[in-house]
N, C-alpha and C positions, 0 to 999 in steps of 0.2 A: 573377306579379307580383313585381318586385324590391322588397323592403321595407327592406333595410339594406345599407350599405357601410361597412366600416372599413378605413382605410389606415394603414400604419406604414412610414415612410421610403420612401414611393412618390413618386419624382421630387421635386417641391418641397414635398410634404406630409409633415411630420415625423410627425404623428399627427392623424387626423381621423375622426370618426364621423358618418355621414349616415343619415337615415331618409327613405324615399320612400313615397308614397301613391298611390292610384288617381287618375286624371286627369292634369293637366299638372304636372310637376315642373320648375320653371325654376331654372337655376343661373346666378347673376350674380356679377360681381366685376370688379376692375380687370384691365387687361391684364397677363398674366404671373402672375396669381394661381393658375393651375392648374385653370381650369374644364374645359378639354378633356381634361386628364389624368384627371379623374374619370370621363368617358365611356370613355376608354381603359381605365381600371381595371375598369369593368363588363364591357367586352369581354374583357379579359384574364382576369378571374375565370371567365367562362363558357367561353371557348375557348382560353385560354393564348396569345392573340395579339390584335393589332388591325392596322389597315391599314399604319401607319408601320413597325411591327415586322416585319410580313410582307414588306413591300417592302424591308426592310433599310435604311430611312432612319435608324433608330436601332438600337442593340444592346441585348441583354437587360440588360447591366450598367448601361446608362443609366437604367434604371427605378429604381435604388437612389439615394437621396439622396446627393449628392456630399459627400465629406469629413466624413460624419457616421456612416455605418453600413456594414456589410459585407453586409447583407441587407435585403430589403423584404418586406412581407406584405400580401396583399389578402384581405379577408374579405367574402363576399357571401351574403345570405340571400334565398332565392327561394321564393315560396309560390304554389300554385294549389289547385284544388278537392281534389286528392288528396294532394299532396306538400308537405312542409315541408323544403326542401333548404338545406344550408349548405355553401358551397364556400370552401376556403381554399387559397391558393397562396403559395409562398415562393420568392423569387429570391435566390441567393447569388453573391457575386463569385468565390469560389474553389472552389465545389463545385456539384454538380448541383442543379437546381431540383427542388422537390417540391410535391405537391398532395394534398388529401384531399376527398372528397365524403361528406357524412353526411346521412342521412334520419332525422329525429326523434331526433337524437343518436347514431345507430348508423352506424358506418363501413360504406359500401357500395363504396368504391373508393379506391385510393391505395396507396402514395405516388407511383407512377409518373405523370408529368404526362400522357402520351398516354392512359393508362388512364382517368384522370378526365375528360379531354376527350371521349373516346368515350362514357362513361357519361352525361355531360351532354347531348351531342347526341342520344342515344337517348331520354332522358327528355323533353326539350323539343321533339323532332322537328325540330330546325334544326341544320344544319351551319355551320361558320364562314364558308364562302363565301356561303351564303344570307344569313347575318346581316350580313356586311360589305357586300353588294350591295343589300339591300332594307331591312332593319330599321335599320341604322346609317348615317346620312347625314353624311359629313364636311363640313367647311367647303367651301362652293362646289360641293358634289356632290349637292344635292337634285335637280337636273336632270341627274344624271350620264348616264342612259340617252339623253337627248336630244342630248348633246354628243359621243358616240362615233360612229365611222363605222358605216354600215349593216351590213356583214358582221360586224363585231365585236359590234354590238348584237344581231344575230340569234344569234350564237354564245353570248354571255353569257346572254341571256334563255332560250335553249334549255337551257343548263346549269342555270340556276336552277330551271327547270320540269322538270328531269331528262329533257328530250326529246332531249338530245345522246346519251344511251345508245342510243336507237333508231337514230340515225344511225350510231353506231359499230358497232352490231350489223348494220345493213344493209350497211355497207362491208365488214365481216368476212365476211358472207354472200357478197357478190360475189367477194371474194378466194378464198373456199373453192370457189365454183362454178367459177372459172377454173382453180384447182388441180385440181379433179376432171375438168374437160374435158381438161387436159393429161395426166392419168393415163390416161384412156380412149384418147387418141391413142397413148401409150407402150405400153399393153397391146395395142392393135390392131396396132401395128407389129411386136410380138413374134410375134403369131399368123401374120403373113405368112411367117415363116421355117419354119413347120411345114406338112407335107402329111398330114393325118389318115388318108386312105385308104391311102397307101403304108405308113404306120406300122402300121396294123392288119393289112395283108398280111404284113409282116415278122414281126409278133408271132405270126401263125398258123404260118408256116414254122419259126420258131425253136422254138415249142412242140412241134411234131411231132418235129423233130430231137432236142430235149432229152429227149423221152419215150423214143426208141429208145436213146439213149446211157445213160440211167438204167437201162433194162431190162438192157442188156449189162453194166453195172457191177454190177447185182444178181447176175447169173449168176457173174461173176468173183469177187465177194465170197464166194459159196457155195463155189466151187472152192478159194479161198484157205483158207477155214475147214477144209474136208476135208483138204487137203494139210498144213495146220498141225497138225491132230490126229494124222495119220500120222507127221509129223516128230517131234512131241513123244514119241510112243510109242517110236520108234527112239532118240530122244535119251535116254530113260530107260534103255533096254537098254544103250546105249553107256556111260552113266554107271556102270551096274552092273558092266559088263566092265572099265571103267577102274579102278573101285574094287578089283576083284580083282587087276588088274595092279599097281596101287599097293601092294596088300598083299603080293604076291609080291616086288616090288622092295624093300619094307621088310624082309621076311623075309630076303631074300638079303643085304641090307646088314647086317642084324642078325647073320646067320650069320657073315659075315666078321669083324665086330667081336668077336663072342664067341670065335671061334677065336684071334684075335690076343691077346685078354686071357687066354685059357686058357694059351697058350704062355708068356706072360710070368709068370703065376702059378706054373707048373710050375718054371721056372728059379729063381724066388725061393725056393720051398719047398725045393728040392734043396740050396741053399746054407746053410740055417739048420737047426740041430738043434731039434727040436720038444720042448718040455717038456709036463709034465702041466698041463692047463687049470686044475684045482682048485688046484694049487700056485701058479700065477700069481695067481689071485684072492686067495689068502690073503696072499701077499707084498704085493700092491697095497693091500689093506685096511690092513695094518699100517703101511705107509709113509704112507698117507693120514691115519691116526689120529695118527701121530707129528707129521706136518706141522700138523694141526689143533691138537694140544696145544701145540706150540711157538708157533704164531701167537697162541693165546689168552694164553699166558704173556707173549709179547712185547707184546701189546696192554695187558695189565695193568701191566707194567713201564713202558710209555710213559705210561699214565694217572697212575701214581704219580710218575714223573719230572716230568710236566706240573704236577701239584699242588705238588711241591717247588719247581719253578721259580716258580710263582705266589707261594709262601710267601717265596722268596728275594727276589722283586721287592718284596713288602710289607715285608720286613725292611730292604731297602735304602732304601725310602721312609722308614721309621721312623728309621733311622740318620741319614738326611739331615736330617730334622726336628730330631732331638736335637742334631746338629752345629750347626744354625742357632741353637738355643736356647743351647747352650754358648757360641757366639760372642757372642750377645746378652748373656749373663751377664758375659763378660769385658769387653765394652764398658761394661756397667753398673758393673762394679768400678772401671773407669777413671773413670767419671763420679762415683762416690762419693768417690774420692780428691780429685777436683777440687772437689766440693761441700764436703768437709771443709776444704780450703784456704780456700774462700770463707766458710765458717761462722766460721772463726777471726777474719775481719775484722769480722763482725757480732756477736760473742759478747757484748760489753758494751753493745750498742745498747739492749737491753730495759730495763736498769736506768736508763740515761741518759734513755730515752723516758718512763719512769714519773716520774722526778724532774722532768723538764721539764713534764710534764702537770700535776703538782701545783703547780709554780711558777706556771703560767699561770692555774690556777683561783684561787690566792691573789691574783694580780694582778687578776683580774676582780672578785673580791669587794671588794678595796680600792678599785677604781675606782667600783664601785657605791655604796660607803659615802660616798665623796667627792662623788659626784654627788648623793646624798641630802642631804648637808650643804649643797651648793651650792644645791640647790633650796629648802631652808629659808631660806638667806640671802636669796635673791631674793624669796621670799615676805615676809620681814620688811621688806625695803627697800620693797616695794610697799605694805605696811601703813603704814610710816613716812610714805611720800609722801602717803598718804591721810589720815593722822592730823592733827588740828588743834592740840590743846593737851595731850593725854594720850598717854603712851607705850602702844602696843598690847601691849607685852610685860610691862612691870612696873607699868603703870597710874599712873606718877608724872607729875608735871606736866612739860610739854615746851614750852620756848620755841623760837622759830624758829632761833636760832643753834645750839642743842643739836641740834635736829632735823636741821639741815643737816650738822652735824659728824658725827652718827651715820650719816646716809645716805652721806656721803663715805667714812667708815671701812668701812661695810658693802660699798660698791661696790669699794673697794680690795681688800678681802678676797675678794670674788667674782672679781675679775680675777686675783688670786693663785691662787685655787682652780682657775679655768679653765685657767691656764697649767700648773699642776701636773697636772691631769687629762689635758691634751694630751700632756705628756711621758710620763705613765704609759701612755696609749693607744698612743703611738708605740713604747714599749718592749714593750708587749703584742703589737703587730703583728709586731715583730721575732721575739719568742719564738714566736708562732704560725707564722711562716715556718720557724723552726728545727724546730718541732714537725712540720710537713708533711714536711720533709726526713727527720727521724728516723723518721716514720711509714712512709715509703716503704722506708727501710732495714730497719725492723722487719718489714714485710710480706715483704721479700726473705728475711730471716732465717727467718721461719716457713715460707716456701715451701721453703727449703733443708732445714729439719728434716723436713718432710713427705716430700720426695723421698728423703732419707736413710732414713726409715722404710720407704718403698716398696721401695727398692733392697735393704735388709737382708732384707726378706721374700723377695725374689726370690733373693738369694744363699743363702738357707736351702735352696732346692731344688737347688742346683748339685751337691752331693755325690750326691744320689739320681739325678740325670740322668747323671752320669759312670758310676755303677754300672750303671744301665740300659743305657748305651751299650756298656759292656764285655760285658755279658751278651748283648745283641743281636748284637754283633760275633762272639762265640763261636758263637752259634746259626747265624750266616751261614756261618762256616767249616765247621761240621758239615754243613749242608745242601749246600754245594758238593761236599763229599767224598762225601756220600750220592748226589748226582746223578751224579757221575763214575762211582761203582761201578755204579749202575743202567744207565748208558749202556754201560759195558763188558759187562755181562750181556746187554743187548739186542743188542750187536754179535756176541757169541758165538752167540746164538740165531739171528740172521740168517744167520750162516755155516753153522750146522747145517741151517737151512731150505734153503739153496742145495744142500747135499749131498743132502738128502732128495729135492729136486725133480729133480736129475739122475738119482738112482736110480729115481725114479718114472717118468721119461721112458723109461729103458732098459727097464723092465718093461712099459711100455705098448707099446713097439715089439715086444717078444716076444709080447705078447698079440695084436697086430694080425696076426701071422703065422698064428695059429690061425684067425683070421677069414678069412684068405686061403685057407686049406685048405678051409674050409667053402664059400667062394665058388667054388673050383675044382670041387668036386663038383656044385654047383648048375649051373655053366656046362656041364659035360659032359652033364648031363641035358637042359638046354634045347636044346643043339646037336642032340641025338638027336631031339627033338621036331620041330625045324625041318626036319631032313633028310626026315622023313616027309611034311611039307607040300609040299616042293619037287617031288614026283613029278608033279603035274598042271600044271606050269608051261607046257609047250609048247602044250597044248590051249587054255589061256586066251589066249595071245598070238595064236593062229590065229583065235579068235572075235573078238578085238578088231579085227583087220584087216578081216574081213567086215562087221561092224557099221558101221565107219567109212566103208567104201565105199558102203553103202546110205544112210547119213545124208547124204553129200555129194550123191548123186543127188536125194534129196528136197529138199535146200536149193536146188539148181539149178531144180527144178520149181516150187517156191514163188516163186523169184525171177522166173521167166519170166511167171507169172501176175500178179505184182505189177507187172512192167514194163508189161504191157498195161493194168493198172488205172491206173498213173501216166500213161499216154498218154491214157486216156479222161477222167480227172479234170479236167485243164486245159480239155479241150474242153467238158465239162459246165459248168465255172465260167465259161468265156468266153461260152457261150450264155446262161447265167444272167445274166451281167453285161449282155449286149446286150439280153436280154429285159427286165431291170429298167430299163435306160436307156430303151428304147422305151415301156415301161409308164409310166415317170416322165414322159416327154414327153407321152404321152396324158393323164395326170393333170394335168400342167401346163397343157395346152390347156384341159381342162375347168375347172380352177381359174381360169385367166385369164378364160374366158368368164363364169364365175360372178361374178368380181370386177368385170368390166365391167358386168354387169347390176346388181350391188350399187351401183357408183359412179353409174350412171345414175339409180337410184332415189334415192340421196342427193342428186344434183344436182337432180332434180325436186323433192325435199322442200325443199332450200335455196331454190329459185326461189319456191316457194309461201311459205316462211318470210319471204323478202325482201319479197315483195308484201304479206304480212300485216303486216310491220313498218312498211312505208310507210303502209299503211292505218291501223294502230294509232296511228302517230305523228301522222298527219293528224287522226284522230278525237280523240286526247288533246289535241293542240294546240288544236283547235277548242273542246273542252270547257273547257280551261283559259282560253283567250282569252274564251270566252263567260262563264265565271265571273268573270274579272277585269272584263270590260266591264259585267257585271250589277252588281257592287259599285260600280264607278266611276259607272255611270248612276244608281244609288240615292243615292250621296253627292254627286253633282255639284251638284244644286240646293241641298244643304246648305252646301257649301263655296264655291260660286261666287256672289258677291253681285250679279251684273249679269244683263242679259237678252240680251247679244250672242250668246252661245253657249248653245244649249239642251241640248247633250249632249256626251259624250266617249267615245271608244272606242280600242282598240288593234287595228290591222289587221295581219294576218300575210300576207306575200308570200313568194315563193321565196327572196329574198335579204335581207329586212328585216322588222322590226316597226315600224310607223308609228303614232305617237300622233296621233289626229285629233280635231278639234272640229266640232260640227254647228252650222251657221248656223240661224237661226230659220226661214228659208225651206226648210230641209231638206237642203242640200248639206253633205257631209263634206269638211273641208279639213285638210291637214297643219298641225300647230302651227308647224313651221318656216316662217317667212316671213309668217305671218298673225296669230299671237298676240303680244300685248304681253309685256313682261318679267314683269309681275305675273300675267297669265293663264298664261304659261309655267310660273311657279313653282307656281301653284295646281294646274295640270294634272299637274305632276310629283309634287306632294304627293298628289293623288288616285291616281296610279299606284302610289306607294309604299304608300299605305294599302291598296289592293286587293291588292298582292303580299303585304303583311304578313298580311292576313286570309286569303288563299288558301293561301300557302306556309308561313306560320308561325302557324297557328291557336292552338297551345298557348300562345304568348307574348302575342299581342294587344297588342303595344307598338311604339313607334317612337322612334328617337333622332335628334334634329336638332341638329347642331353649327353654331351661327351661321348659321341658315337665311336671315337677312337680309343677310349679308355681301355687299358690292359691289352691293347693289340700291339703286335710287333711292328717294326718299321716298315716291312714289306707290305703288310696288310693295310697299315695306315696309308701308305702311298697309293695303293690301289683304290681304297675307299675314297680318299681325297680326290683322286683323279675322276672317279665316277660322279661324285657330288659336284665337283667344279664344272665338268664338261656336260653332264647329262640332266642333273636333277631339275634345273630351272625350266627345262623344256617339258618336263613331265607334270609338275605341280605349279599352281599359281603362286604359292607362298610356302617358304620353308624357314623354320627357326632352328638354329644350331648353336649350342653352347660348346665352346672348344677352347683348348689351350694350345692347339696346333696352329702355328703361325701361317703355314702354307694353306691350311683349310680355311682359316679366317680370312686370308687375303683374297680367296676365291669368291667371297660374298659380294653381292651387289649393294648391300647396306651393312657396314661394319659399325658395331656399337661397342665402345670401350667403357668398361665399368671400373671406376677407381674405388679403392677401399676407403 
């Protein structure tokens, strides 16, 4: 049951909160007040759409109140025996819509719109198509199923009752059966290209031939192994003989080289007089020691020279700094002379400034005294002006003429004093101006004195700097001289080292001669040993020739056996390939036969399945129609207030569903052409109630939007009477939008909408 609906910026509803109850909820209001949009909001809250939105008569953004907001919100509360659901959907102009579904305050789905719709459909057991076709009747569509063509009526009612799925499954089964029949034909045509008996004979022949070739190949392989072993043994012998030959060749080559070297050494030794070896070594050691001592001495002198050069660099830096300071002192001396000249100009300024300061202070004191006197005069004048007959100063009697004369004299004196004070202040101001000028000059005088003191202190260091400069300059000359002497000594040592090196090289050459004599003796001994080894040379070369000849014969033998193997191997592979090909064909035939049997079994199953679908579809249709007719039969007497028609039923044919009414005498007649407008509307209402009961049992509600629209007064009266007297007993909850007052007043919950 729907209990509550809140709308914010929904179409022409800025903000509205509605509560619904069991029974008939009637919504009334002026044209354009937004009655139908409330029903649309209920549909939108549950399924995210309604008929006009689904058919694209309006856009989603049209749901938002124009020129007021950028989004709208629909809030719906739904209750049944188990659930207390709250659905909230939001529509935005510039971003994706969103929705939430909550059960007892806990979020169970959202914010994806489709996710919420799927959850709602699962909970209430109704999809949007069933809702829009049976539960929700738009204006002029309460008799929708009576107005559409037969084939379309059959299709839509089958879809509502989910019978179309059986038809689709049957059609798919027929398609699959035809596909399987075509596959059987294709497989059978492939088998026509094969002769199984011929294939089996060829397989037998090839197997026998292949066996013989494999046996021959096995024998050849054994021969190859034996020949290879024999060849390897001969090869090893050949390698040993070749090694001996190589050794002899190396000895021969070595012998020639040693002879040549020996001859050269003999010639060199004969040309040079040989000294005693011990004497050579002593001379070499003495020269090496002398060279080492001189190198150490040279290194020490270089280090001393480097240290003196560093000292020289430091002295030059110090001299440079002192030169700069002496230069600065000379510049300061010139500045002192200039400052003395300037000081002579300001010498008397101090006394003049002191005298002027004293004069200004005296002038200020005099002005203050005169101002005090002036203030007293003004006070006396004020007192005189206030006095009546007694003088405030001397307490004598005072007549008006005397009072006036005294006041005039005092005021003249005041004016004279003020003029005098002004003249004195002007003179003071001039003196203060002179004082400022003198003050600046005095400050300059003090600054010159301070600078002179500073420069005199600096000049006191000048003599010391000059003495230090002379001393450093002398040290610099001494260092330069010392460095030059050191460099001369280093040059002499280097010259001596060159002489010693030449002498060392000469001795080294003489020493090498002794080594050559030792080498000559060693060569003569080695040549003698090689001559002994060369005795068996001829026998080794003869053995090499014999072994090489035997090895060549064995190689030829192995090659002949391998050639036969190479001839047999392709034959074996060719027969294997042919045998595999024939075996593959045989397997392919067996596989195709197996597939044909499998396809036939599948085809038989699909035929049975198709027939079962037809049977199940018919039985389910009969059961559903029986259930619908049972409900319509039960409620017909409750909702039909007359005696003309005693019953109602929905008749199923191959191409249509026909709604029929039963005459009192027992004949069933189609509503089309026999029922009046009011009877047609009551019958359509009975059909919708039955569908709502059978197909949407969890909802148990009906929505009628202007059910009396375009009906005559008689039909309206009949329909109003049925709804008022019967409908509340048949459904838990009904929503009706109407402009008929009588129909509206029959509701258990009347909702008035103001524009």
